[in-house]
N, C-alpha and C positions, 0 to 999 in steps of 0.2 A: 093218748095214741090208740089204745085198744078200741075205744068207741069209734074213732074215725075210721080205723081199719075195718071194723065190723059193720058199721052202719052208713058209711059214706057212699057216694055215687062212684062206682068203679069205672074208670076210663082207661081203655086199653091203649097203650102208647106203642107197643111193639111186641116181638116174640123172641125168646131165647132159643135160637135154632139148634144149638148143640145138645139141648136137653132131650132125654129119651121120651119123656111125656110132654104134653102140651104145657108150656110154661110161658106165661104172658107178663110182660113188664107193664105195670099199671100205675095210676094215681087214684087214690081214694079221697074224695072231697066231701067233707061234711059241712053244710051250711046251717047256721042258726040265725036267730034274729039279729045278733050283734057281732058275729064273726064268721070267718070261713077258715077251716083247718084242712090241711091236706097231708097225706102220707104216701110216699113212693113205696111200691110194694110189688111182690110177685104173686100172681094168681094162677093156681093150678086147678082147672076144672076137672071134676071126676070124669066127665064125658071124654076128656083127652088122655085118660090113663090107658096105657097099653096092657093087655092081659098078661099075667105072669102065671107060670105053671104051679108055683108053690105058694102064692098069696091069693086070697079070694078077690075076685074082680070088684072094682069100685071101692076099694078100702084104703088106698094109698094116702089120700088126702087126710082122712081121719087119723092115720098113723103119724102123719106130720104134726097134726095138732096135739096128739097124745104125747109126742116127744117134747113139745114145748111145755106141756103141763107138768111133765116129770122134771124137766130142767128148772122150771120156775118154782115148783114145790120144794125141790132140794136146795134152792138158793144158789144154784150153779150159774143161772142166767147165761147159759151158753147159746141157746136157741133164740133167734130174733122173735119178737112178738108174732104169734101165729093164731089165726082164728078160722073157724068154719063159717062160711057165709054164701049167699047167693051172688051170682054175677052174670055178666052178659052171655056166658055159655053154660049157665046152670050152676048148681052148688059145687063148691070146691074149697080148697084151703087158700088163705090169703096171708102172706108173711111180709113183714117189714123188710124193705130193701136195705142192704148194708153197703155203704160206700166203702170200698176197700182202700187200703194204704197203697202208696205207689211202690209196691214191692211184689214179690211172688212167694211161692212156697219155700224158697231157699233158706229163709231165716229159721224154719223149723223142720225142713226136710231136705236132705242132701245126700250126695254120694261121696264116700270116703275111701281112701286106699286101705287095702286089707291089712297092711303092716302099719305099725306105729300106734301112738296114743289116740284115744277117741274121747278124751275128757269133755264132758258136757253133752255128749251124744249117746244115743242108744241104738246100736246096730240092730237091724231087723232081719235082713236077708241078703245073700250074695247075689249080685247081678253081673251080667256080662255087658261090657261097654262096646261101642262101635268099633274100637280097635282090637277087639277080642280079649282085652284085659278084664280080669275079675276085680270087682270092687264091692263095697258094702253100702247098701241103702240104709240110712239111719235117720231117726228123728231126734229132735232136741230132748234132753232130759229136763223137762220144763213142768212147773207145777200146774199150769193151765192145760197143757196137753195131757197130763196125768188125769186131770179132772174129766177131760173129754173121753179118755180111755175108760174110766170108771162108769161114766154115763152110758157109753156104748155097751158095756157089759150088762148094765141094768135093763136097757131097752132092747138088747139082743140085735144090735145094728148089723145088718148083713152087707153094708157097703160104705165103710169109712175110707174113702179115697183121700188123697192129699188135697184135691180140689174142693173137698167138702168141709175144709177148715179154712175160714176166711180171716185174714188179718184186717181188722176194721181201721178206717181212717181215724177213729177215736182212740186207737191204741189197744182196744180189746180184741180178743180172739173169739170168733163165732163158729158154731157148728150148724151145718145146714144139710138138707136132703136126707130125710129120715123116713121116706115112704116104705122102705123094705125093712121095717123093724117090728118088734113085738111078736114075732112068730113063736108058736108053742115049742117048736124044735130048736135046738141049738144051731144058729146060723151065723154066729159072730165071725165077721170078716173085716179086718182092719189093718192099717199100717202102723198102729200104735202098740205093737207087741213088745216094745222095749221095756215095759213096766212089768212084764210077766214074772211071777214069783216074788214080787215085792210085798212086804207086809202092809196091810191096811193101817193107816194112822188112826189115832183116836178120833180125830175130826171126821175122817171118812166113815168110820164105824157109826159115829153119831148121826151123820147124814143118812146112811143106809137104814138105821133104826127108825129115823123119822119118816122116811119113805114107807117103810113097812107098816107103820102105825097110823099113817095119814088117811083117815076115812074120807075126808073131803076129796083128796086126790083119787082115792079108790072109786068113789061115786062118779067123778068126772070121767075116769078112764072107762067105766062101765058104759058110758054113753058113746064112747068112741071105738071100743074094741069088744071082742067077744069075751064071754065069761071065762073061757079057758085061757085066753091070752092074758087077761088080768091076773088070773091065778098063777100062770107061768111066770109073770113078772115078780110076783111075791115070792115064788119058789127060788128064782134067781137071786133075789136079795137075801133070802135065808141062807142059800148055799154060799154066797159071798161072805156073810157074817160068820158062818160056821168054819169055812176054810181059812179066813183071815188073810188071804193073799190074792193078788191079781192072777187070774188063770192064764195059761199059756196056749200056744198054737198046737201043742202035741196032740196027736190022734185026730186032728181035724182034717177033713178031706180037702177043703179049700179055705185055708185061713187068711189068704191075702186076696184083696179085691183086684179086679182087672177091668179097665186099665188102672195103673197105680195112681195116676193123677186125675 
């Protein structure tokens, strides 16, 4: 798949109009002497990125690829296969398209009454409903969501909305849209604060230690990010291992992304 995604002829089929940056729905077709392979994908050209005040211009595509590299190196496999390549509108990132299950975010994100038991759910924040009643926004207490939460801490994800977690038709959960990650300053914004304060497991510590010592990953990230950003990632991993717990939203100016979904 990676070769087809990276080297195939990119054919634009449409555009995702709700995306804030140019996001094109494509097919990448690779022909050889004896076969033809194709991959449905999303292509985000650098030329279509909107400038942001807090991230350098023209760097979002590389950050998406860097997120995939971290996910793959950690063995989390949360991010669909993502490459940097040239395309009809210039260089950009190209990511495998995920066919989603016939469901919505309700199986891992919901609104609960303030009173009563919330077994299996992690309340995040109080919300006001249309009838002026107060309720709790919550996410599932789920091992894969916990993995996404840890991944977001490592990459310093500034935009983990509910819609950036996809339930795949294959039964897996995927994490997408990581263009505003890897900043040198702490910008973690997420809906997955329900794991705050929990102790890291031995398995999680082992994965973090592996990321810290992975020189191949470090070299790949140096091709995609600045030296300071790679150093900041290593510092975040060190801080996680030292603290031994998931951080919380306390003392953060904007810990919750908007819109929520």
